[in-house]
N, C-alpha and C positions, 0 to 999 in steps of 0.2 A: 314189835312189828318189824319185819325185814325192811332194810333200807335199800334204796336204789338211786343211783345217779342217773338223771334223765340224759338222753342222747343230746338234747339241746345244750345242757350245761357241760357235759363232758367234751363234746366236739368243739364248742366255742373255746373252752378253757385250753384244750390241748393244742389246737391250731393257733389260738391267740398268743401262745407263748413264743411262737416263731414268726407269725405273719400279722401284718396290720390289716385285718379284714375290713372290707368296705361294703357296708350293708346297702342293699338295693331297695328301691321303692316299688312295692308290688301293687300299690293302690288298693282297690276293692278286693283284689285276689288274695290279699293277705289273710282275710278271714271270711270263709264261705260257710253258710249254714243252710240246711234243708232237712226236713223230715227227721228232726232229732239228732242229726249228725253235724258236727262242726269240724272244719279243717282250718288249721292255722299254719300258714306258710311264711318262712323267712328265707332270704337268700343273700349271699355275699359274693363279692369278687375276692379271690385269693390272689393277691399280687404275684405275678411271675409263675403262677401255678395254674389257675383255672377258676372253677365255679364250686360253690358250696351251697347246699339247700338243706334246711331242716323243716320237716312237716310233722305236725301233731294232729291226731284225730281223736275225738271224744264222741261216744254214742251211748245210748241206753243209760243215760244219767251216770256215766262213768263206769258202767259194767263192761264196756268194751273200749279199749284205748290202744292207740297205735302211734309209734314214733318212727320216722324215717330220716336218715341223714345220708346225703349223697355228696361225694367229692368227685368232681369230674375234671381231671387235669387235661389242659389243652396246650399249656406252654412248656410242659415237661413230658417226657415219655414214660408215663406210669399208668398202672391200671385204674380203671374206673371202680369206685368203691361204693357199695350200698350197705348200710348198716340199719337193720330193722328190729323193732321190738313190738310185740303185740301181747296185750292181756285181754283175753276173751273169757269173761266170767270166771276168772281165777286161774285159767290155764295160760301160762306164759310161753311165748316163742321168741327166741333170740337168733337172729340171722346176721352173719357177716359174709358178704359176697364180693369177690374180686373178679372183674371181667377183663379179658384181654382186648384192650383197645390200643395197644401199643403199635409202634411203627417198626420196632425191632424186637427180637425175642428177649424175654425177661431172664436175668441171670439166675442160676440155680440157688445162689445164697439168699435171694429174695424169697423164693419159695420156702426155703428151709426156715427162715425166720418166722413165717406164719405157721408152718407146720409145727414148730416148737410150741407156739401158743395153743394150738389145737390139741397137742398132746397133754399140756398142762390141765386141760379141761375135758379130757376124754371121759371122765366120770359123768358128765352131764348127758342125759339121754338124747339121742338123735331123733329128730322129727320123722314121722313115717314118710316113707318114699312116696313121691308123687308121680303123676304121668310125666313123660318127657316134655321138655320145653324147647323152644326155638333157640335159646341162648345157652343150652347145655354145652355146646362145642367151645364156647369162649369163657365158660365159668371155670376158674381155676380150682383144682381139687383141694387146695389149702383153705377154701372157704368152709364155713360151718353152718349148720341149721339145727338148732336145739329146741326141745319142747318138754315142758313138765310143770309140776306144781310144787310150791314150797321151795323153790330154788332161786328166789329173787336176787339175793346178794351174790351168789355164785355166777348167775348169768350176767349181772351188771358188771362184775369183775372181768369176766371173759370179754365182754364188749370193749371195756376200757383198755385192757391189755392189747387186744387186737388193734384197736385204734392207735394206741401208742407206738406200736411197731410200724404201722402204716405211715404215720406222720414222721417218724424217725428216718425211715427209708426215703420218704418223699423229699426230704431236705437235700439228699444227694442224687436225686433223679437227674438223668441227662436232659439237657435242653433239646428241642426238636423244632420242626417246622410246624408252627402253631396252626396254620391253615389246614395242613394235611391231618394233623392230630384232631382238630376240632371237627373235621368231616367224619372221622370214625366215631366220635361221640354223638354227632348228629344222626348218623346211620343207626346207631344203637337206640337212641331216643325215639326215632321215627318208627323203628321196627317194634319197639315196646308198645307204642301207642296203637299201631296198626294191628298187632296181634292180640292186644287187650290182655286182660287178666282181672282178678278180683277187685284190686284197687282202681285200676283204670276204668273198668266197667262200671263200678259204683259211682265214681266221680262224674263219668259221662251221663249216667242215668240221672244223677241229682242235679247237675248244673249245665248240662248240654255239651255237645261236641266241641263247640268253639272254646268255651271256658276250659274244658278238660284238656284240650290240646295245648292251650296256652300254659296251663299249670304244669303239664308234663314236660313239654319241649323247652319252654322258655324259663320257667321258674325252677323246676326240679333239676334239669340238666344243662341249663344255660346256653341252649342252642337257638337257632333262628326258627321262626314259625314257618313251616312249609306251606306252600299254597295248595 
């Protein structure tokens, strides 16, 4: 059977080699269940960097599983990072997305480092194109969105290599005005919640708007709850 390193394990191991992660208490929000779907969420403060969240979802007795890892830098001027994996009845999707939440333009060499990873996994089939999204203008083209069957180990390797590059570059990211940087992450999280999407809509439907908003803004992206 093909082996896969979970995002939870790979993200914690990779970041943990450099940062003393400080886990946060999410109370009852750490595990939410309804109608056969279970969401388990953990978050950490990354000292002198920002916020980390890892969420795992299980549904249909394990036939549908999802993992999401989010790194939201607020103390250094670096892109927001979403790493997602979905297995729906045997079809796997692996996503690595970098969002422009910086205060100053990103150096070309940073783009090149991620483009190199994408080139190494160009054999993986791209996911079908979807309708335009509100965040397309700030999504870096060196992101990737792959989908297929029987590619478990290759997709897992792509995610780990992409994550390794991100954490390596993160260590040399320039410091910045944390209040101004946090405001950009806040704006992203609020827009994501307002615009909705499959995951946000599902959580809202299952647990209500107040819980969903707390989950997305506070736990996933480490921002304040808007009124």
